[in-house]
N, C-alpha and C positions, 0 to 999 in steps of 0.2 A: 504494500500500500504506500502510495506517495503522499507525504504530508505537505501541506502548503501553509504558509504563515503570512500574516499581514505585517509588513514592516512600517512602523510609523516613522516617517522621515523628519523627526525633529532634531536630528543630529547635525544641525547646521553650524558652520563655523562662524563665530562672532568676529566681525571685522570692523575696526573703527572707521576706516575710509576705504572704499573700493572705487577704482577708476577704470572706466571703459571708454573707448573711442573708436571711431571709424568702423562702425557696424554696417553702415550702408544698407539699411532696411529699404526694400523696394528694388533691389538689384539682384541679379542672378548669382553674384559672388558672395552674398551675405549668408553666413552659416548661423541662422537663427536658432536652430535646435541645440547646437552646441552651447550657444550663449545662454539659452534657457536652462540648460543643465547646470551651468555655472551659477546663474542667479538663484536657482533653487537650492544651491549648496551653501549659500552664505546668508548671514543676517547682519547687514551693514548698518552702522549708525548713520553714515553718510555715503551716498552713491553719487559720484561725479561723472556725468556724461560729457566727455571732453571733445565734443564736436563730431559732425558727420554721422550722427546716429540714424537719422532719416535722410536718404539721398534724394533731396527735392530736385536736384539738377536732372536726374535720370528717372524720376518717378513716372510710372506708367500705371494707369487705372487697371489695365488687364493683368498686371503682375504685382500682387501683394498677397503672398500666401498666408495661410492661417498661422503658421509659425512666426511670421514677421509681426502679425497683429498680436500674437501671444506675448511677444517681447514687450510691446507697449503696455499691454494689460498687466504684465508682471511688474513693470516699473511703477505703474499706477498703484498696484496692490502694495508694493513696498512702501510707497509714500503714505498710503492710507493706514498702514500698520506702524507708522512712526519713523520711518527712514527719511532723513533729509535728502532730497534729490535736487542736485544743482546741474542744470542743463547749460553747458557752455557752448555757444554757437560756433560752428565751423564754416568752411566755404561751401560744402554741399548742402548745408541746411541754413545758409545765410539769410533766407527769407524770415527766419525767426528773430533776426536782429532787430526788427521793428518792435518786438515785444521785450526788448532788453529791460531788465530790472522789474519785470512783472513777477508777481508771486501768486500762486494758486495753492492754498493749503501748504503742504510741505514741499512743493515744487517751485523752484525759482529759475528764471532764465537770465543769464549774464553773458557778457563777451569775454570776461576774464575775472579772476577772483584771487585774493590773497587770504589764506587761512593760517591761523596759528595752531601748530601741532606740537604739544608738549614744549612750549617755549621757543619753538623755531618757526620761521616764516616760510610758507610754501606758496609759490606763485603758479597758478593753473591757467592755461590758455591753450587754444587748439594749435596754433602755429602757422596758419595760412597767411598771417600778416607779414611773414618773412618771404613769402613766395612771390617773386617779382612777376612770374608769368601770370598769376592770378590778378595781381594788382594792375598790371599794364595791358594784358591781353586776355580778358576773361573768356572770350569765345574760343581762344586757342587752348586754354586750360580745360574747358568743357569738352572740346574735341578729344583731348588727351584722356579725359575721364571716360568717354564712350569707348575709346580704343582699349583702355584698361579693362572695362567691363566685358568687352568682346573676348579679350585674352583670358579673363577669368572663366567665361562661359566655355571656351574651348578647353581650358584646363579641367573644368568639371567633368567633361566627357572623357578626357584622358584618365582622370582619377577614378571614374566609375569603372573603366576597363581594368585599371590596375588593382582596384579592390576586389573585383570579381575574380581576378587571377591570383589573389592572395598576396599581392605585393603592396609595398608602402606607397602612400600618396606622394605626389611630386608637384612642386610649385614652379610653374614656368615663369610667372611674373617675378617671383623672388629670385630665381636664377638669373633672370635678365638684369634686375636691379643690382645684384651683387657682382655682376661681371662688367657692367658698363661704367667706364671711368667717370663719365659726366654725372651719373646717378650717385656714385660714391662721393664725389666732390660736393654735390648738392647736400647730401646728408651730413657730411662733415661741416660744411659751411653753416647749415641750419643749427647744428648743435653748438657751434662756436658762437654764433650771434646770440642764441638764446641764453647761453651760460654767461657770456660777457655782460649782457644786460642784467641778468639775475645778480651777478657779483656787484655790479655798479649800484644796484638798488638794495643791496644787503639781504637778499633772499637766500635762505639756506637750501631750499629745494626749488627747482623749476620743472614743472610737469606739463608735458606736451603730448600731442597726438600727431595727426596729419601725414607723417611720412611712413606710417605702417611699419616702423622698425622698433620693436620692443627693446628697451635698453635701460640700464641703471649704471651710472658711472660718475666718479668724482672728477670734476673739471676745475682746472686751476689756471689763473693768470697772475700777473705781477701785483694785482690789486686784492687778490683773495681767492677763495674757492667756493664751490657750490656743488650740489649733487643734481645731475641731470637725469630725469626719468622720462621715459616714453612708454605709453600704455599699449603700443602696437595696434592691433586691429582684430576684427572677426571675419576677415576675408581670407587671409593667408596664414596668419600666425596663431590666432585664437588665444590671445593673451589679455591680461588685465594687470593693474597694479593694486596692491593691498598694503595698507598701513595698519599695524597692530603692534602693541608692546614697544612703541617708540622706534619701530623699524619698518622699512619698506621691503617689499619683495615683488618679483614678477611672477604672476600666476600664469602657467602654461597649460592649457587644456589637455594637450596631447601627453604631457608628462604627469600632470597633477590631478587629472579628472577622477572623481569619486564614483565608483560603480553604483552605489545605491541610489544616486540622484538621477532623475529622468526629466526630460523636457516637459512633458505634458501633465505630470501629476505629482502630488506630494505623498501619495500612498500607492504602493505597488505590490501585487501578489508575487511572492518569490518562493522557490523551492528551498528546502533546508540547506542543501549544499551551497546555494547562492547566498543564503543568509550567513553561513560560515565565512564565505569569501568576503562578504560585505563588511562584517565586523572586524576582519583582519585589516581592512583598509581604513575604516572610520572608527575611531576610538569612541565607545559609548560614553555618555555623560556619567560622572561619578554620582552615586546615590548620596543624598544628603542624610546626615545623621538625624534620626528622629529624637526629639526631646519630649519628655513627659509622655 
């Protein structure tokens, strides 16, 4: 006889600050199910959406799957349950900039924000302000965005075939970015400009998105030093930033995903052997000592 158990998924990690960016809801490249799995695995005090969450540039009425809508619903649920949600506008969702400084319940919309974390200043912004191609030739940047989306769609087909063959996923766009000298220079310049400004203004952390390159590194110049952080994306890297116990870490879905958490539900029927596997990955909460 096969026994089945109901696993109550209250084993969520408490996180002081979680940062996600470059989700690009409404595009073929968005991996909404993986993001839902991640959001279902945490209980953040603050959730910072650091730009390009909804891709308004490439939004199509005919393509907005249920999983994409579920991401929005999940964020709204988090806010309703007490999480402070800060939506920082990016270039692909720049239309929201007309609502800057608006607050609806626990959700606020800003272009940038400085927060104090355990006595240190953290500067959050998307990063497109440094992108000359966007500032001076928006139509060209949009054309590049469509080309990128086409490449991601092609990559999805390649990865479907690889997964069916039992092979690892492969990122064409990441390979191109990491091999093109111009792209490498742009990323380095982006990091240098961001950190120089952070040091000049006395910020201990500078937290960006935009370039889809997850990173955490100490950057220094003759005037001082700061920690540069980038939350990556949910198109290629499936990464987020987390702040807890006075420390930052990069969460990587492919490396850190928690088996018990699923995209569509908080409770799931599982076999006994799956339960055993689950509790070896997630440490169950300690029982409180009963008094009297």
